[in-house]
VMD Tcl script that draws the C-alpha trace (Angstrom):
set ca {
  {-9.62 -22.21 9.43}
  {-7.19 -20.27 7.26}
  {-8.69 -17.47 5.19}
  {-7.08 -17.77 1.77}
  {-6.57 -14.67 -0.33}
  {-6.93 -12.10 2.46}
  {-4.24 -9.88 3.96}
  {-4.64 -7.26 6.66}
  {-2.79 -4.00 6.39}
  {-2.09 -3.34 10.06}
  {-3.14 0.30 9.70}
  {-6.65 -1.16 9.93}
  {-6.19 -1.77 13.67}
  {-3.29 0.56 14.39}
  {-5.11 2.49 17.12}
  {-6.18 -0.58 19.07}
  {-3.04 -2.68 19.37}
  {0.66 -3.02 18.74}
  {2.43 -5.24 16.26}
  {2.48 -8.47 18.27}
  {-1.15 -8.23 19.35}
  {-2.25 -7.38 15.81}
  {-0.50 -10.50 14.52}
  {-2.14 -12.63 17.22}
  {-5.60 -11.33 16.29}
  {-5.03 -11.98 12.60}
  {-3.88 -15.52 13.34}
  {-6.91 -16.09 15.56}
  {-9.12 -15.37 12.55}
  {-7.13 -17.58 10.18}
  {-5.26 -14.74 8.45}
  {-1.61 -15.46 7.71}
  {-0.81 -12.46 5.49}
  {-0.26 -8.91 6.72}
  {1.21 -5.58 5.65}
  {2.64 -3.54 8.51}
  {3.71 0.08 8.55}
  {7.29 0.97 9.37}
  {6.36 2.91 12.50}
  {4.53 -0.15 13.83}
  {7.62 -2.24 13.19}
  {9.89 0.37 14.79}
  {7.91 0.33 18.04}
  {8.58 -3.38 18.58}
  {11.96 -3.37 16.84}
  {12.80 -4.77 13.42}
  {14.48 -7.94 14.70}
  {11.56 -8.82 16.98}
  {9.00 -8.05 14.29}
  {10.83 -10.31 11.83}
  {11.02 -13.04 14.48}
  {7.25 -12.81 15.10}
  {6.50 -12.97 11.40}
  {8.78 -15.85 10.56}
  {8.01 -17.95 13.64}
  {4.31 -17.81 12.78}
  {4.69 -18.53 9.07}
  {3.27 -15.14 8.13}
  {3.59 -13.62 4.66}
  {4.03 -9.90 4.10}
  {2.05 -8.71 1.11}
  {3.86 -5.41 1.48}
  {5.67 -3.05 3.80}
  {4.36 0.50 4.10}
  {5.96 2.70 3.15}
  {8.78 4.22 1.17}
  {8.48 7.24 -1.06}
  {8.08 10.95 -0.27}
  {10.91 11.74 -2.66}
  {10.44 15.41 -3.64}
  {12.60 17.81 -1.67}
  {13.26 21.53 -1.60}
  {17.05 21.23 -1.24}
  {19.91 18.78 -1.73}
  {20.21 17.89 1.95}
  {16.54 16.88 2.19}
  {16.80 15.03 -1.12}
  {19.65 12.90 0.19}
  {17.80 12.35 3.46}
  {14.77 11.08 1.54}
  {16.90 8.72 -0.54}
  {18.63 7.38 2.57}
  {15.29 6.73 4.26}
  {14.08 4.82 1.21}
  {17.19 2.66 1.26}
  {16.49 1.87 4.91}
  {12.92 0.98 3.99}
  {14.20 -1.37 1.30}
  {16.45 -3.09 3.84}
  {13.49 -3.51 6.21}
  {11.34 -5.00 3.45}
  {14.15 -7.38 2.58}
  {14.43 -8.52 6.22}
  {10.78 -9.60 6.06}
  {11.02 -11.03 2.52}
  {8.04 -8.77 1.78}
  {6.32 -9.05 -1.58}
  {7.02 -5.36 -2.15}
  {7.82 -2.02 -0.59}
  {4.87 0.29 -1.18}
  {5.83 3.77 -2.37}
  {3.65 6.74 -1.47}
  {5.69 8.99 -3.65}
  {5.23 12.44 -2.09}
  {3.74 15.74 -3.22}
  {4.99 19.28 -3.68}
  {8.00 20.20 -1.56}
  {7.49 23.19 0.75}
  {5.79 26.07 -1.09}
  {6.42 24.78 -4.62}
  {3.69 25.02 -7.25}
  {5.61 22.98 -9.83}
  {3.92 19.59 -9.93}
  {5.79 18.64 -13.11}
  {9.09 19.08 -11.27}
  {7.74 17.09 -8.31}
  {6.86 14.19 -10.59}
  {10.31 14.37 -12.13}
  {11.84 14.15 -8.65}
  {9.71 11.08 -7.95}
  {11.03 9.38 -11.05}
  {14.61 10.38 -10.31}
  {14.26 9.26 -6.70}
  {13.00 5.80 -7.60}
  {15.75 5.48 -10.19}
  {18.33 6.44 -7.56}
  {17.28 3.79 -5.03}
  {16.42 1.09 -7.56}
  {19.93 -0.45 -7.62}
  {19.71 -0.88 -3.85}
  {16.31 -2.55 -4.22}
  {17.60 -4.83 -6.98}
  {20.56 -5.89 -4.86}
  {18.23 -6.61 -1.93}
  {15.69 -8.49 -4.06}
  {12.89 -6.05 -3.16}
  {10.19 -4.98 -5.60}
  {8.99 -1.38 -5.47}
  {5.24 -0.76 -5.84}
  {4.19 2.77 -6.78}
  {0.80 3.46 -5.24}
  {-1.02 6.17 -7.16}
  {-3.16 8.19 -4.78}
  {-6.44 9.98 -5.42}
  {-5.88 13.46 -6.93}
  {-7.00 15.09 -3.66}
  {-3.55 14.11 -2.33}
  {-1.55 15.49 -5.25}
  {-0.13 18.43 -3.30}
  {0.85 16.82 -0.02}
  {1.09 13.04 -0.33}
  {1.41 11.79 -3.90}
  {1.77 13.69 -7.16}
  {1.32 10.39 -9.06}
  {-2.44 10.04 -9.19}
  {-3.43 7.49 -11.83}
  {-2.35 4.00 -12.75}
  {-1.47 5.37 -16.14}
  {1.05 7.83 -14.68}
  {2.55 5.12 -12.47}
  {2.84 2.63 -15.33}
  {4.53 5.24 -17.53}
  {7.24 5.42 -14.88}
  {7.40 1.65 -14.55}
  {8.00 1.26 -18.28}
  {11.11 3.41 -18.04}
  {12.41 2.11 -14.72}
  {12.38 -1.65 -15.21}
  {10.57 -4.79 -14.17}
  {11.35 -4.47 -10.44}
  {9.06 -1.41 -10.28}
  {5.30 -2.00 -10.41}
  {2.08 -0.72 -8.91}
  {-0.14 -1.19 -5.91}
  {-3.77 -1.03 -7.02}
  {-5.63 0.56 -4.10}
  {-9.33 0.73 -4.88}
  {-9.83 3.79 -2.66}
  {-7.53 5.79 -4.91}
  {-8.34 4.48 -8.39}
  {-12.00 3.40 -8.45}
  {-13.09 6.68 -10.04}
  {-10.65 6.58 -12.98}
  {-12.50 6.32 -16.33}
  {-9.46 4.57 -17.81}
  {-9.12 2.08 -14.96}
  {-9.98 -1.05 -16.92}
  {-7.50 -0.23 -19.68}
  {-4.72 0.59 -17.24}
  {-5.23 -2.55 -15.14}
  {-5.09 -4.60 -18.34}
  {-1.93 -2.72 -19.33}
  {-0.40 -3.44 -15.91}
  {-1.20 -7.10 -16.46}
  {0.53 -7.18 -19.83}
  {3.56 -5.61 -18.18}
  {3.31 -7.99 -15.19}
  {3.51 -5.00 -12.87}
  {0.66 -5.50 -10.39}
  {2.44 -6.13 -7.10}
  {-0.41 -5.45 -4.62}
  {-4.20 -5.05 -4.47}
  {-5.60 -2.98 -1.58}
  {-9.28 -2.90 -0.64}
  {-11.68 -0.83 1.45}
  {-14.68 1.31 0.41}
  {-15.56 4.90 -0.44}
  {-18.29 6.27 1.80}
  {-20.94 8.75 0.70}
  {-20.58 11.20 2.25}
  {-16.92 10.91 3.18}
  {-16.38 13.07 6.27}
  {-12.58 13.04 6.23}
  {-10.65 12.32 3.04}
  {-7.79 10.65 4.90}
  {-9.37 9.08 7.94}
  {-12.89 8.05 6.87}
  {-12.41 5.02 4.66}
  {-15.24 2.52 4.68}
  {-15.41 -1.17 5.40}
  {-15.95 -3.20 2.25}
  {-19.63 -3.19 1.33}
  {-20.44 0.09 3.10}
  {-19.68 2.35 0.14}
  {-19.87 2.73 -3.61}
  {-16.79 0.93 -4.97}
  {-17.43 -2.03 -7.29}
  {-15.03 -4.28 -5.40}
  {-15.95 -7.47 -7.23}
  {-15.66 -5.74 -10.59}
  {-12.19 -4.41 -9.85}
  {-11.13 -7.81 -8.53}
  {-12.24 -9.36 -11.82}
  {-10.13 -6.82 -13.72}
  {-7.09 -7.47 -11.54}
  {-7.40 -11.24 -11.84}
  {-7.99 -11.02 -15.58}
  {-4.71 -9.12 -15.67}
  {-3.00 -12.09 -14.06}
  {-2.69 -11.02 -10.42}
  {-4.05 -13.58 -7.97}
  {-2.28 -12.39 -4.82}
  {-4.09 -11.58 -1.60}
  {-6.47 -8.68 -1.35}
  {-5.11 -6.43 1.39}
  {-7.62 -4.62 3.61}
  {-6.38 -1.11 4.43}
  {-8.81 1.04 6.38}
  {-8.13 4.41 8.02}
  {-11.20 5.18 10.11}
  {-10.70 7.55 13.04}
  {-14.35 7.84 14.03}
  {-15.55 4.31 13.37}
  {-13.36 1.23 12.90}
  {-10.41 2.53 14.92}
  {-12.80 2.93 17.87}
  {-14.06 -0.66 17.76}
  {-12.35 -3.67 19.33}
  {-9.67 -5.03 17.03}
  {-11.19 -8.52 17.21}
  {-14.51 -7.15 15.91}
  {-12.77 -5.24 13.12}
  {-10.85 -8.26 11.86}
  {-13.90 -10.54 12.12}
  {-15.82 -8.00 10.02}
  {-12.99 -7.84 7.49}
  {-13.21 -11.61 7.04}
  {-16.99 -11.58 6.66}
  {-17.00 -8.68 4.18}
  {-14.12 -10.16 2.22}
  {-16.20 -13.30 1.73}
  {-19.45 -11.53 0.95}
  {-18.45 -8.32 -0.84}
  {-15.08 -8.83 -2.50}
}
mol new
graphics top color blue
foreach p $ca { graphics top sphere $p radius 0.5 }
foreach p [lrange $ca 0 end-1] q [lrange $ca 1 end] { graphics top cylinder $p $q radius 0.2 }
display resetview
């Protein structure tokens, strides 16, 4: 039986299986929407990955990831832009709903976060014409402030939406509960994103207490403190009814369990907790 409204970000079972096996397991559990990472696609090859997706009638709720724009010199800046253009082409090959942008932090030893954010804006603006020509939407994913230095200097929905307003309608946001649940202005900013029609993705997992590793200890839905149903209500009130995409990085728990068990649990928790 098909599970409507659920997508699996393939990072959730990245340690257990490759692209083709991950797709087979999702299909076994009635899931026909996924979001792979580019390295997972590269291992099987883009053409083969697209063939697997299209032959099985699978929808991509996103491709992870573009971004990491800030650079310490012109050569690295151009390299980052070129990589983002390649990512756009890959997303277009899949007809993905969006290319998720993890925008990048401070380049090298810089302490200028204002300049880093300016480079993020300039970088998105530079690759946007390529995305428009390819028919690919770009989804800025604000990350929790703990990642401001090394992964993403855009840390709130408000910051992301400020950029979206200036960049145009093809640039929106990915609302990842792990990164935004704490924001006291979350309800207002989700409503704002809805008015702008800029919610392109909705990612789910849970925040464990205690969290033992800020990157690799995400929780399964229902095991932590995030009000998943409340955030879903906000997102749907804002007009987004796309799939909720499970994205779990869990080095010491879920990545050590059989992929079949992980996906079965995702389905059960999606139905009971989300």
